[in-house]
C-alpha positions as CSV (number, residue, x, y, z in Angstrom):
1,X,122.9,-95.5,110.3
2,X,120.5,-93.1,108.6
3,X,117.7,-91.8,110.9
4,X,114.1,-92.0,109.9
5,X,112.3,-88.7,109.3
6,X,110.1,-89.6,112.3
7,X,113.2,-89.8,114.5
8,X,114.5,-86.5,113.4
9,X,111.2,-84.8,114.0
10,X,111.1,-85.9,117.6
11,X,112.9,-82.6,118.2
12,X,110.1,-80.6,116.6
13,X,106.8,-82.4,117.3
14,X,105.3,-83.5,120.7
15,X,107.1,-86.8,120.7
16,X,105.2,-88.4,123.6
17,X,101.9,-88.0,121.7
18,X,103.3,-89.6,118.4
19,X,103.4,-93.3,117.6
20,X,106.7,-94.0,115.9
21,X,107.2,-97.7,116.9
22,X,108.6,-99.3,113.7
23,X,107.2,-102.8,114.5
24,X,103.6,-101.5,115.0
25,X,103.8,-99.3,111.9
26,X,104.9,-102.2,109.8
27,X,101.8,-104.2,110.9
28,X,99.5,-101.4,109.8
29,X,101.1,-100.6,106.5
30,X,102.2,-103.8,104.7
31,X,104.2,-104.4,101.5
32,X,103.9,-107.3,99.1
33,X,105.5,-108.1,95.8
34,X,104.1,-110.5,93.2
35,X,106.9,-110.9,90.7
36,X,104.9,-113.0,88.3
37,X,102.3,-110.3,87.9
38,X,105.0,-107.5,88.2
39,X,103.1,-105.6,90.9
40,X,103.9,-104.4,94.4
41,X,100.9,-103.8,96.7
42,X,101.0,-101.4,99.7
43,X,98.2,-102.4,102.1
44,X,96.7,-100.3,104.9
45,X,95.7,-102.8,107.5
46,X,94.2,-101.1,110.6
47,X,90.5,-101.6,110.0
48,X,89.6,-100.9,113.6
49,X,90.5,-97.2,112.9
50,X,89.1,-97.2,109.4
51,X,92.8,-97.5,108.3
52,X,93.7,-94.2,109.9
53,X,97.4,-94.6,110.6
54,X,100.0,-92.7,112.7
55,X,101.7,-89.9,110.9
56,X,105.0,-91.8,111.0
57,X,103.4,-94.6,109.0
58,X,103.1,-92.3,106.1
59,X,106.9,-92.3,105.8
60,X,106.7,-96.0,105.5
61,X,104.4,-95.6,102.5
62,X,107.0,-93.5,100.8
63,X,109.7,-95.9,101.6
64,X,107.8,-98.8,100.0
65,X,107.2,-96.7,96.9
66,X,110.9,-96.0,96.6
67,X,111.7,-99.7,97.1
68,X,109.2,-100.7,94.4
69,X,110.6,-98.0,92.0
70,X,114.1,-99.6,92.0
71,X,112.8,-103.2,91.9
72,X,112.9,-104.4,88.3
73,X,110.4,-107.1,89.1
74,X,107.8,-104.4,89.6
75,X,106.0,-102.2,87.0
76,X,102.9,-101.3,88.9
77,X,102.2,-100.2,92.5
78,X,98.8,-100.7,94.0
79,X,97.5,-99.0,97.1
80,X,94.6,-100.7,98.9
81,X,92.9,-101.0,102.3
82,X,91.7,-103.9,104.4
83,X,88.2,-103.8,106.1
84,X,85.4,-101.5,105.3
85,X,87.3,-98.7,103.5
86,X,90.5,-97.6,101.7
87,X,91.4,-95.3,104.5
88,X,90.8,-92.1,106.5
89,X,94.3,-90.6,106.5
90,X,96.4,-89.8,109.5
91,X,95.3,-90.7,113.0
92,X,93.2,-87.9,114.4
93,X,94.6,-88.4,117.9
94,X,98.0,-87.1,116.6
95,X,96.7,-84.0,114.7
96,X,98.1,-80.8,116.3
97,X,100.7,-82.7,118.2
98,X,102.6,-83.5,115.0
99,X,103.1,-79.8,114.4
100,X,104.2,-79.1,118.0
101,X,101.1,-78.3,119.9
102,X,101.5,-79.4,123.5
103,X,99.1,-81.4,125.7
104,X,98.2,-78.4,127.9
105,X,98.4,-78.6,131.6
106,X,101.4,-76.3,132.1
107,X,102.8,-73.2,130.5
108,X,105.0,-75.1,128.1
109,X,102.1,-77.4,127.1
110,X,99.9,-74.4,126.2
111,X,102.6,-72.5,124.1
112,X,101.7,-72.1,120.5
113,X,104.2,-73.9,118.2
114,X,106.8,-71.9,116.2
115,X,106.4,-71.7,112.5
116,X,109.4,-74.1,112.0
117,X,107.6,-76.7,114.1
118,X,104.6,-76.4,111.7
119,X,106.5,-76.4,108.5
120,X,109.2,-79.1,109.1
121,X,106.8,-82.0,109.7
122,X,104.6,-80.9,106.8
123,X,107.6,-80.6,104.4
124,X,109.8,-83.4,105.6
125,X,107.1,-86.0,106.5
126,X,103.9,-85.3,104.6
127,X,105.7,-83.9,101.5
128,X,109.2,-85.4,101.0
129,X,108.7,-88.7,102.8
130,X,105.1,-89.5,101.9
131,X,103.6,-87.7,98.8
132,X,106.6,-86.8,96.8
133,X,107.7,-90.4,96.3
134,X,104.2,-91.1,95.0
135,X,103.8,-88.1,92.6
136,X,107.3,-88.5,91.4
137,X,107.3,-92.3,91.0
138,X,108.4,-93.6,87.7
139,X,106.4,-96.8,88.0
140,X,102.6,-96.8,87.4
141,X,100.5,-96.2,90.5
142,X,96.9,-97.3,91.1
143,X,94.6,-96.6,94.1
144,X,92.0,-99.3,94.7
145,X,89.3,-97.5,96.6
146,X,86.3,-98.7,98.5
147,X,84.4,-96.9,101.2
148,X,86.1,-93.8,102.8
149,X,89.0,-92.2,100.9
150,X,89.7,-89.3,103.3
151,X,92.7,-87.2,104.4
152,X,96.1,-88.8,103.5
153,X,94.3,-91.5,101.5
154,X,92.6,-88.7,99.5
155,X,96.0,-87.3,98.8
156,X,97.2,-90.7,97.5
157,X,94.2,-90.7,95.1
158,X,95.0,-87.2,93.9
159,X,98.6,-88.2,93.3
160,X,98.2,-91.6,91.8
161,X,98.1,-92.3,88.1
162,X,94.8,-94.3,88.1
163,X,92.0,-94.6,90.6
164,X,89.6,-97.5,90.4
165,X,86.7,-97.3,92.9
166,X,83.6,-99.2,94.0
167,X,80.2,-97.3,94.1
168,X,80.4,-96.9,97.9
169,X,83.7,-94.9,97.7
170,X,83.6,-91.3,99.0
171,X,86.4,-88.7,98.6
172,X,87.4,-85.6,100.6
173,X,89.9,-84.2,103.1
174,X,88.5,-83.7,106.7
175,X,91.1,-81.0,107.3
176,X,88.7,-78.5,105.8
177,X,86.4,-79.2,108.8
178,X,88.8,-77.9,111.3
179,X,91.0,-75.5,109.4
180,X,88.5,-74.1,106.9
181,X,89.6,-73.6,103.2
182,X,93.2,-74.4,104.2
183,X,95.9,-74.8,101.6
184,X,96.5,-78.3,100.4
185,X,98.5,-79.2,97.2
186,X,96.3,-77.0,95.1
187,X,97.9,-78.2,91.9
188,X,96.7,-81.8,92.5
189,X,93.2,-80.6,93.5
190,X,92.8,-78.4,90.5
191,X,94.3,-80.9,88.0
192,X,92.1,-83.7,89.3
193,X,88.8,-81.9,89.9
194,X,88.9,-78.5,88.1
195,X,88.6,-75.2,89.9
196,X,84.8,-75.1,90.4
197,X,84.6,-78.6,91.9
198,X,87.7,-78.0,94.0
199,X,86.3,-74.8,95.5
200,X,83.0,-76.5,96.3
201,X,84.6,-79.4,98.2
202,X,87.0,-77.1,100.1
203,X,84.3,-74.5,101.0
204,X,81.5,-76.8,101.9
205,X,83.7,-79.6,103.2
206,X,81.5,-82.3,101.7
207,X,82.6,-85.6,100.2
208,X,82.3,-86.7,96.6
209,X,80.7,-90.0,95.9
210,X,82.3,-92.4,93.4
211,X,80.0,-91.5,90.5
212,X,80.6,-87.7,90.9
213,X,84.3,-88.3,91.4
214,X,84.4,-90.2,88.1
215,X,82.5,-87.4,86.3
216,X,84.9,-84.8,87.7
217,X,88.0,-86.8,86.6
218,X,89.4,-88.0,89.9
219,X,88.3,-91.6,89.4
220,X,89.1,-93.4,86.2
221,X,86.4,-96.2,86.5
222,X,83.7,-97.2,89.0
223,X,83.1,-100.9,89.2
224,X,80.9,-103.2,91.3
225,X,82.5,-103.8,94.7
226,X,82.7,-107.6,94.2
227,X,84.6,-107.0,90.9
228,X,87.0,-104.4,92.3
229,X,89.9,-106.8,92.8
230,X,89.6,-108.3,89.4
231,X,89.4,-104.9,87.6
232,X,92.5,-103.7,89.4
233,X,94.3,-106.9,88.4
234,X,93.2,-106.4,84.8
235,X,94.6,-102.8,84.8
236,X,97.8,-104.1,86.3
237,X,98.1,-106.8,83.6
238,X,97.4,-104.3,80.8
239,X,100.1,-101.9,82.1
240,X,102.6,-104.7,82.7
241,X,102.6,-105.5,79.0
242,X,104.6,-102.2,78.5
243,X,108.4,-102.4,78.4
244,X,109.8,-101.3,81.8
245,X,112.0,-98.6,80.2
246,X,109.1,-97.4,78.1
247,X,107.0,-97.1,81.2
248,X,109.5,-95.2,83.3
249,X,110.6,-92.9,80.4
250,X,106.9,-92.1,79.8
251,X,106.4,-91.2,83.5
252,X,109.5,-89.1,83.4
253,X,108.2,-87.1,80.4
254,X,104.8,-86.7,82.1
255,X,106.6,-85.1,85.0
256,X,108.2,-82.5,82.8
257,X,104.7,-81.4,81.6
258,X,103.3,-81.5,85.2
259,X,106.1,-79.3,86.4
260,X,105.4,-76.8,83.6
261,X,101.8,-76.8,84.8
262,X,102.7,-75.9,88.4
263,X,103.4,-79.2,90.2
264,X,106.4,-77.8,92.1
265,X,104.5,-74.7,93.1
266,X,101.6,-76.8,94.5
267,X,104.0,-79.0,96.5
268,X,105.8,-76.1,98.1
269,X,102.6,-74.1,98.8
270,X,101.2,-77.2,100.6
271,X,103.7,-77.2,103.4
272,X,104.1,-73.5,103.6
273,X,100.4,-72.8,103.5
274,X,99.5,-75.5,106.0
275,X,101.7,-74.0,108.6
276,X,100.0,-70.7,108.0
277,X,96.6,-72.2,108.2
278,X,97.2,-74.1,111.5
279,X,98.0,-70.7,113.1
280,X,94.5,-69.3,112.4
281,X,92.6,-67.2,114.9
282,X,89.2,-68.4,115.9
283,X,86.3,-66.1,116.9
284,X,83.8,-66.9,119.6
285,X,81.5,-69.8,118.7
286,X,83.7,-71.1,115.9
287,X,84.7,-74.8,115.9
288,X,88.0,-75.4,117.7
289,X,89.1,-78.9,116.9
290,X,92.0,-79.1,119.4
291,X,89.9,-77.8,122.3
292,X,86.9,-80.0,121.4
293,X,89.1,-83.1,121.2
294,X,90.6,-82.3,124.6
295,X,87.2,-81.9,126.2
296,X,85.1,-84.6,124.4
297,X,87.6,-87.0,122.8
298,X,88.2,-87.6,119.1
299,X,85.2,-89.7,118.2
300,X,82.5,-87.4,119.8
301,X,84.2,-84.3,118.5
302,X,84.1,-85.6,114.9
303,X,80.5,-86.9,115.3
304,X,79.2,-83.6,116.7
305,X,80.9,-81.5,114.0
306,X,79.4,-83.8,111.3
307,X,75.9,-83.5,112.8
308,X,76.0,-79.7,112.7
309,X,75.5,-79.7,108.9
310,X,72.8,-81.0,106.5
311,X,73.1,-84.7,105.6
312,X,74.4,-84.0,102.1
313,X,77.6,-82.4,103.6
314,X,78.3,-85.0,106.3
315,X,81.4,-87.2,106.2
316,X,80.4,-90.0,108.5
317,X,78.0,-93.0,108.3
318,X,78.3,-93.3,104.5
319,X,79.9,-96.8,104.3
320,X,76.9,-98.3,106.2
321,X,74.2,-96.3,104.4
322,X,75.7,-97.0,101.0
323,X,76.1,-100.7,101.7
324,X,72.4,-100.8,102.4
325,X,71.4,-99.2,99.2
């Protein structure tokens, strides 16, 4: 029996802090196929956490993409979220622990993780099991975005073929808040946003609203929230008119060009660079996410960090304020 990546990583990450329960993960990331419409839908369904999911659930996303890719009934894969937003990435309660940081308390719990503990989860889980199946998929991929699109969900938007968003959508990666201008898949960021906009987002850590994301090239179309489902359905129908072989051959040829432009370099730099960034040294007075989370809890830590900057640069509270506009 082949082991899940999550099971193999139990020897590297802090296993007691990671949720790898298969039954729970399957409730929070669901998979549906509509053979008549030739579409598979991957649904994030954990609205009580703004669709933040355990790191191990990201492997499930990649598994579903692989399943859809070999299913001849499917031409298009749609990613969407239940509740008030598309999603906010990996569960913040697991950050740090997934790359081997301990829970403190004793000497072993305070030991800094080895570089292999940092690199293997990023390469094997976030890269090979989660994002690579998306960026290498030979079926068409669409992100249906409303509300927050942060963290791992932002990575999905960067890697998908098409992004359709409602006006309340906002896009960024909160990792910049606690790691600084840390390496991500810079290829995807530059290709989607351009070098100047990418630097602005990484250096200021602010989110893009839907209109700005459309102007930058990350979002293909912004549509009214109550029309979002129908617009995505129309895109699915338009793509499904294409012959399956023609679609998959076209996606394969696109990958040749993407690789020539640096796709493979971006993927590799992501997991190497992230391990480097998580080992940064902090000076007195600089924000320490792991320490703050241990002392205050996740919610207050994120709220306090957000309040420390001008409103234009804040990540939180946007779904409510935008809904009121």
